C-alpha positions in Angstrom: 175.4 74.6 62.0 175.7 72.0 64.7 172.1 71.3 64.5 172.4 70.7 60.7 174.9 67.9 61.1 172.8 65.6 63.1 170.0 65.1 60.4 172.9 64.2 58.0 174.3 61.7 60.4 170.8 60.0 60.8 170.5 59.9 56.9 173.9 58.2 56.6 173.2 55.5 59.5 170.0 54.9 58.0 171.4 54.2 54.6 173.8 51.9 56.1 171.1 49.8 57.7 169.0 49.9 54.6 172.3 48.2 52.7 172.9 45.8 55.4 169.1 44.5 55.3 169.3 44.1 51.5 172.5 42.3 51.6 171.1 39.8 53.9 168.3 39.0 51.6 170.7 36.8 49.4 169.2 34.4 46.8 171.2 31.9 48.0 174.4 29.9 46.7 173.7 26.8 44.4 175.1 23.7 45.8 174.9 20.0 45.2 174.6 17.7 48.2 176.1 14.5 48.2 174.1 12.0 50.2 175.2 9.1 52.1 173.2 6.6 50.0 174.9 7.6 46.6 172.2 10.1 45.6 172.6 13.9 45.3 170.1 16.7 45.6 170.3 20.2 44.3 169.9 23.1 47.0 170.4 26.7 47.5 172.8 27.4 50.6 171.9 30.4 53.0 173.6 31.9 56.2 171.0 32.7 58.9 172.0 34.6 61.5 170.5 36.0 64.9 169.0 39.5 64.0 170.0 40.9 67.4 173.4 39.2 67.3 172.5 38.1 71.0 173.3 34.3 70.4 175.8 33.4 67.8 174.5 29.7 68.2 171.4 30.7 66.5 173.5 31.4 63.3 173.9 28.7 60.9 173.8 27.7 57.2 170.5 26.2 55.9 169.5 24.7 52.7 166.5 24.8 50.4 166.4 21.8 48.3 164.2 20.2 45.8 163.7 16.2 45.6 162.0 14.0 43.0 159.2 11.7 44.7 158.6 8.3 43.9 155.6 9.3 42.0 157.7 11.8 39.7 156.5 14.9 41.6 158.7 17.4 43.2 158.8 18.3 46.9 160.5 21.3 48.5 162.7 21.3 51.6 162.9 24.6 53.4 165.7 25.8 55.9 167.1 22.3 56.3 170.2 22.0 58.5 172.8 19.4 57.8 173.4 16.7 60.5 177.2 17.1 60.1 177.1 20.5 61.4 175.7 23.9 60.1 178.3 26.3 61.1 180.5 26.1 58.3 179.7 26.2 54.5 179.2 22.9 52.8 182.4 21.7 50.9 181.6 20.2 47.4 182.1 16.4 47.4 181.7 16.1 51.1 179.1 13.3 52.4 175.8 14.5 54.0 174.5 11.8 56.5 171.1 11.7 54.8 169.4 9.3 52.5 166.9 10.3 49.7 164.5 7.6 50.9 164.2 9.2 54.4 163.7 12.7 52.7 160.9 11.4 50.4 159.3 9.7 53.6 159.2 12.9 55.4 158.4 15.5 52.5 156.6 13.6 49.9 152.9 13.2 50.0 151.7 9.7 50.8 150.3 8.0 47.7 146.4 7.5 47.8 145.1 4.0 46.5 141.5 3.5 45.5 139.7 0.9 47.4 136.9 -1.2 45.9 133.7 -0.8 48.0 132.9 -3.9 49.9 130.3 -6.2 48.6 127.7 -6.9 51.3 126.3 -10.6 51.4 122.8 -11.1 51.4 121.1 -11.0 54.8 119.6 -14.4 56.1 115.9 -14.4 56.8 115.1 -12.8 60.0 113.0 -14.7 62.7 109.5 -13.9 63.1 109.0 -10.4 64.6 112.6 -9.4 64.0 112.1 -8.2 60.4 111.5 -4.8 59.4 109.6 -3.9 56.3 111.4 -1.3 54.4 109.6 -1.0 50.9 106.3 -1.3 49.3 104.3 -4.6 50.3 104.2 -7.2 47.6 101.1 -8.9 49.5 98.2 -7.8 51.0 98.3 -10.2 53.8 95.0 -11.6 52.8 95.0 -15.7 51.7 92.6 -16.4 48.8 93.0 -20.2 48.8 94.8 -23.0 50.9 95.1 -26.7 50.7 97.2 -28.4 53.1 96.7 -31.7 51.6 97.5 -30.3 48.1 100.3 -28.6 49.4 99.5 -24.9 48.2 98.4 -21.5 49.4 97.3 -18.4 47.6 98.2 -15.1 48.6 96.5 -11.7 47.4 98.9 -9.5 45.7 98.9 -5.8 46.8 99.3 -4.5 43.2 98.8 -6.8 40.2 100.6 -4.3 37.9 103.9 -4.2 40.2 107.0 -5.5 38.6 107.3 -9.3 39.3 110.5 -11.2 38.8 110.6 -15.0 40.1 114.4 -14.5 40.5 114.0 -11.3 42.8 111.2 -12.8 44.9 111.7 -14.7 48.2 108.9 -16.1 50.1 109.8 -17.9 53.7 107.1 -19.7 55.5 108.4 -20.3 59.0 111.8 -19.4 57.9 111.8 -22.0 55.3 112.1 -20.7 51.5 109.3 -21.8 49.5 108.7 -21.9 45.6 106.1 -19.5 44.4 104.7 -18.1 41.2 102.0 -15.7 39.7 99.4 -17.6 37.5 99.4 -16.2 33.8 95.4 -16.3 34.3 95.3 -14.5 37.6 97.9 -11.8 38.1 96.3 -10.9 41.4 97.4 -14.1 43.2 100.9 -15.3 44.4 100.6 -19.1 44.5 103.2 -20.7 46.9 104.1 -24.4 47.8 103.4 -25.3 51.3 106.4 -27.3 53.1 106.0 -30.9 53.6 105.0 -31.2 57.4 104.4 -27.4 57.9 102.5 -26.5 60.9 100.1 -23.5 61.6 100.2 -20.8 62.3 102.9 -19.8 60.0 104.9 -16.7 59.5 105.0 -15.3 55.8 108.3 -13.2 55.2 108.6 -11.6 51.5 112.1 -10.3 50.1 112.0 -8.5 46.9 115.5 -8.1 45.5 116.8 -8.7 49.2 114.7 -6.1 50.6 112.1 -7.1 53.1 108.7 -6.0 52.1 106.1 -8.4 54.0 106.1 -10.0 57.3 102.7 -11.4 58.8 101.3 -14.5 60.1 98.5 -16.9 59.0 96.7 -19.2 61.3 95.7 -21.8 58.8 92.0 -21.3 58.6 90.1 -22.9 55.8 93.6 -25.0 54.8 92.2 -28.5 56.0 94.9 -28.7 58.4 94.6 -30.9 61.4 96.8 -29.7 64.6 98.2 -33.1 65.6 98.7 -31.5 69.1 95.0 -30.6 69.4 93.2 -32.8 72.2 89.9 -32.6 70.2 91.4 -33.2 66.9 89.7 -30.2 65.2 90.1 -30.0 61.5 88.3 -28.4 58.3 85.2 -30.0 56.8 85.4 -33.1 54.6 85.8 -31.2 51.5 89.1 -30.0 53.0 87.6 -26.5 53.5 86.0 -24.5 56.3 82.8 -22.6 56.2 81.9 -23.5 52.8 85.4 -22.5 51.2 86.9 -24.9 49.1 90.2 -26.3 49.6 91.2 -26.0 45.9 91.7 -23.0 43.8 89.6 -22.6 40.6 92.2 -20.3 38.9 94.7 -23.2 39.0 92.4 -26.3 38.8 89.5 -26.0 36.3 87.8 -28.9 38.1 87.5 -27.2 41.4 83.9 -26.6 42.4 83.5 -23.2 44.2 79.9 -22.1 45.7 79.8 -18.4 44.5 76.8 -17.8 46.7 78.9 -18.1 49.6 80.5 -14.6 50.6 83.7 -16.2 51.7 84.2 -17.4 48.2 83.9 -13.8 46.5 87.7 -13.8 45.9 87.5 -17.2 44.0 84.6 -16.3 41.9 86.2 -13.4 39.9 
């Protein structure tokens, strides 16, 4: 019979421990904490003790609370200890040395503000040799006609069917923006003004919708240009051209006379 008493004692102790653990899992006592700034918050009060009872200073009253954030959402605070002391239960009406604004800063999510994308200013024309062509070229790099005295230069377009807008096109000769246009009777050509006093060779830069599409140089051949710094005063022939190439453009000037038997004028005779 003595052996039968021990199992019974173990069952009694197990039941006691089970009851004790279940009692420690209290749902909490509802309390209203009065804050120092005049606000109040609703909380549940819990008593937490050292499970080993080895250090009574680890036992304290803690509070699970809910606060309203500035944006109207709710934030939860878990196991908060009161600065006034956590070893005694909270007495209703007692002022807690806390402020709602400080609790909101600590527990509420930071508001997100939408930022508008920064508008990039158009980039200034790059100097010769610095630009990077990043799109389909607008010009082939070939000059079809040029007249220094008349003040124009014609470039061959890479694709006559390519969409063209005078507002979106920018041409710079030696980093000086010039006025250009496509003749209605010859869509293969872009005709531009030569700046007054321009000196050859010239660097040609073309932008379409602020995107660099061309960057090349032209030495001024058959433009009727005389280099003021040339020792021998070399210039083109008396008609303003060189090698039989006229200084005018028959596509723009109906009175322009062109020798179509000259292979150099093949682009001017069609």
